[in-house]
C-alpha positions as CSV (number, residue, x, y, z in Angstrom):
1,X,64.3,14.3,-43.2
2,X,61.9,11.6,-43.8
3,X,59.2,13.0,-46.1
4,X,56.5,11.9,-43.3
5,X,58.3,13.7,-40.4
6,X,58.9,16.9,-43.7
7,X,55.5,16.9,-44.4
8,X,53.8,16.9,-40.9
9,X,56.4,19.8,-39.7
10,X,55.0,21.7,-43.1
11,X,51.5,21.4,-42.2
12,X,52.1,22.0,-38.6
13,X,52.5,25.6,-39.7
14,X,48.8,25.5,-40.3
15,X,46.8,23.1,-38.5
16,X,47.3,21.9,-35.3
17,X,45.0,18.7,-36.5
18,X,47.3,16.4,-36.3
19,X,44.8,13.8,-37.6
20,X,44.1,15.3,-40.2
21,X,47.3,16.1,-41.2
22,X,48.1,12.2,-41.1
23,X,45.2,11.5,-43.1
24,X,46.3,13.8,-45.8
25,X,50.3,11.7,-45.4
26,X,48.9,8.6,-45.9
27,X,46.8,9.7,-49.4
28,X,50.0,10.9,-50.1
29,X,51.9,8.1,-49.1
30,X,49.2,5.1,-50.9
31,X,49.2,7.4,-53.7
32,X,52.7,7.7,-54.5
33,X,53.1,3.6,-53.5
34,X,50.9,1.9,-56.1
35,X,52.5,-1.0,-57.8
36,X,52.9,0.6,-61.2
37,X,54.4,3.4,-60.2
38,X,58.4,2.9,-60.8
39,X,59.5,6.4,-61.4
40,X,56.5,8.7,-59.8
41,X,56.8,7.9,-56.8
42,X,58.2,9.0,-53.0
43,X,61.7,8.4,-54.0
44,X,60.6,10.5,-56.8
45,X,58.8,13.2,-53.9
46,X,62.4,12.4,-52.1
47,X,65.1,13.9,-55.0
48,X,63.0,17.1,-55.3
49,X,63.3,18.1,-51.7
50,X,67.2,16.9,-51.8
51,X,67.2,19.5,-55.2
52,X,65.1,22.6,-53.6
53,X,67.1,22.1,-50.1
54,X,69.9,22.8,-51.8
55,X,68.9,26.4,-52.6
56,X,66.7,26.9,-49.7
57,X,68.1,30.6,-49.9
58,X,66.8,31.8,-52.8
59,X,63.2,30.5,-52.7
60,X,60.5,32.9,-52.1
61,X,58.1,30.5,-49.9
62,X,59.4,27.6,-49.4
63,X,55.8,26.3,-48.0
64,X,54.3,26.8,-50.9
65,X,57.0,25.3,-52.8
66,X,57.3,22.2,-50.6
67,X,53.2,21.5,-51.0
68,X,53.7,21.7,-55.1
69,X,56.1,18.7,-54.2
70,X,54.1,16.6,-52.6
71,X,51.1,17.3,-54.3
72,X,52.0,17.8,-58.1
73,X,51.6,13.3,-58.7
74,X,49.3,12.3,-56.4
75,X,47.2,11.5,-59.2
76,X,49.2,9.6,-61.8
77,X,48.1,7.7,-64.8
78,X,49.7,6.7,-67.8
79,X,46.4,6.9,-69.9
80,X,45.3,10.3,-68.6
81,X,46.1,14.1,-70.1
82,X,44.5,15.3,-66.6
83,X,46.7,14.3,-63.9
84,X,48.1,18.1,-63.0
85,X,44.4,19.4,-62.9
86,X,43.1,16.8,-60.7
87,X,46.1,16.5,-58.8
88,X,46.1,20.5,-58.8
89,X,42.9,20.3,-57.2
90,X,43.3,17.8,-54.6
91,X,46.0,20.1,-53.6
92,X,43.5,23.0,-53.5
93,X,40.7,21.2,-51.5
94,X,43.6,19.9,-48.9
95,X,45.0,23.1,-48.6
96,X,41.7,25.1,-47.6
97,X,41.3,22.2,-44.9
98,X,44.5,22.9,-43.4
99,X,44.1,26.8,-43.1
100,X,46.0,28.0,-45.3
101,X,45.2,31.8,-47.4
102,X,43.5,31.7,-50.8
103,X,46.9,33.5,-51.8
104,X,49.1,31.4,-51.6
105,X,46.4,27.9,-52.0
106,X,45.9,29.7,-55.8
107,X,50.1,29.6,-56.3
108,X,50.1,25.8,-55.3
109,X,47.6,25.4,-57.7
110,X,49.7,27.2,-60.3
111,X,52.9,25.0,-59.9
112,X,51.5,22.7,-60.4
113,X,49.3,23.2,-63.1
114,X,52.5,24.4,-65.0
115,X,54.7,20.8,-64.0
116,X,51.8,20.6,-67.0
117,X,53.4,22.1,-69.9
118,X,56.8,23.5,-68.3
119,X,56.9,26.5,-70.2
120,X,58.6,28.7,-67.9
121,X,57.4,31.4,-65.9
122,X,57.6,34.6,-64.7
123,X,57.4,33.4,-61.4
124,X,61.0,32.2,-60.4
125,X,59.4,29.5,-58.1
126,X,57.6,28.1,-60.4
127,X,60.9,27.5,-62.7
128,X,62.7,26.3,-59.5
129,X,60.1,23.7,-58.9
130,X,59.8,23.0,-62.9
131,X,63.9,22.9,-63.0
132,X,63.6,20.2,-60.0
133,X,61.1,18.0,-61.5
134,X,63.3,17.6,-64.5
135,X,66.8,17.9,-62.5
136,X,66.8,13.5,-63.8
137,X,67.4,14.4,-66.9
138,X,71.1,15.8,-66.2
139,X,72.0,12.9,-63.7
140,X,74.5,10.2,-64.6
141,X,74.6,8.0,-67.5
142,X,73.8,5.2,-65.4
143,X,70.9,6.9,-63.1
144,X,69.5,8.4,-66.6
145,X,69.5,5.1,-68.3
146,X,67.7,3.6,-64.7
147,X,65.0,6.3,-65.1
148,X,64.1,5.9,-68.8
149,X,63.4,1.6,-68.0
150,X,61.6,2.9,-65.1
151,X,59.7,5.6,-67.1
152,X,58.9,2.6,-69.8
153,X,57.7,0.2,-67.2
154,X,55.1,2.8,-66.6
155,X,53.8,3.2,-69.6
156,X,54.3,-0.2,-70.2
157,X,50.3,-0.8,-71.7
158,X,51.7,0.5,-74.1
159,X,53.6,-1.3,-77.2
160,X,57.0,0.2,-78.4
161,X,55.5,1.2,-81.6
162,X,52.7,3.3,-79.4
163,X,55.2,4.1,-77.0
164,X,58.6,5.1,-79.3
165,X,57.0,7.4,-81.3
166,X,55.5,9.5,-78.4
167,X,58.7,9.0,-76.2
168,X,60.6,10.8,-79.5
169,X,58.7,13.8,-79.7
170,X,59.3,14.3,-76.0
171,X,62.9,14.3,-76.2
172,X,63.2,16.4,-79.2
173,X,61.0,19.2,-77.5
174,X,63.4,19.0,-74.9
175,X,66.1,19.5,-77.6
176,X,64.4,21.9,-79.4
177,X,64.5,24.5,-76.2
178,X,67.3,27.1,-76.3
179,X,67.5,25.7,-72.7
180,X,65.5,22.7,-71.3
181,X,66.1,24.4,-67.3
182,X,64.6,27.6,-67.0
183,X,67.1,28.8,-64.4
184,X,70.7,29.6,-63.9
185,X,70.9,27.4,-61.1
186,X,69.5,24.4,-63.0
187,X,71.2,25.2,-66.2
188,X,74.8,25.5,-64.9
189,X,74.2,22.5,-62.9
190,X,72.7,19.9,-65.3
191,X,72.1,21.7,-68.8
192,X,75.2,20.0,-70.7
193,X,74.7,16.0,-69.7
194,X,70.7,16.3,-70.1
195,X,71.3,17.4,-73.4
196,X,74.1,14.3,-73.8
197,X,71.6,11.8,-71.9
198,X,68.4,12.7,-74.3
199,X,70.4,12.7,-77.7
200,X,71.9,8.9,-76.1
201,X,67.9,7.9,-75.5
202,X,67.1,8.6,-79.0
203,X,69.8,6.9,-80.2
204,X,68.4,3.8,-79.0
205,X,65.1,4.3,-79.6
């Protein structure tokens, strides 16, 4: 499904204000389309939806996780450490205008914040979101290589002597985990390839 149509259909569950919905969509489209977004862009959202659509029946509240996907990277600045917090706050404000109940808004807010540390949650919906967000790590060699190039471009303001140690730290953190993926579904699908990809990138840093 086209992202715009998906967003409109999702929002119409809560509000019939099509002007409001269109305004919120244009904001998402604009933010994810800025020129320095080589990976965290609209294609990233499409990939996440492709992943969770397959397991839709396993997801307790599909509306919540859908909103979390749309808003989890709406703010993305390679120089900032507050992207997730800012994204979560924007999601909260927009969802209040759409008329979601307080409990669901809080769940979306928490899910988006969880993408900062990617720590295992006691909530399965959150773990499925986190695993979908990291699914790129377990893709084919070619897809993973392209991803690493895109990430490097997003951090192009940093020279290699700053970028490489930081990237190495992130990758080693993943390898040190007992499991990169938190749910059985994603673990079976991507864990082995993800570790191969990460080890290969580390050798070439």
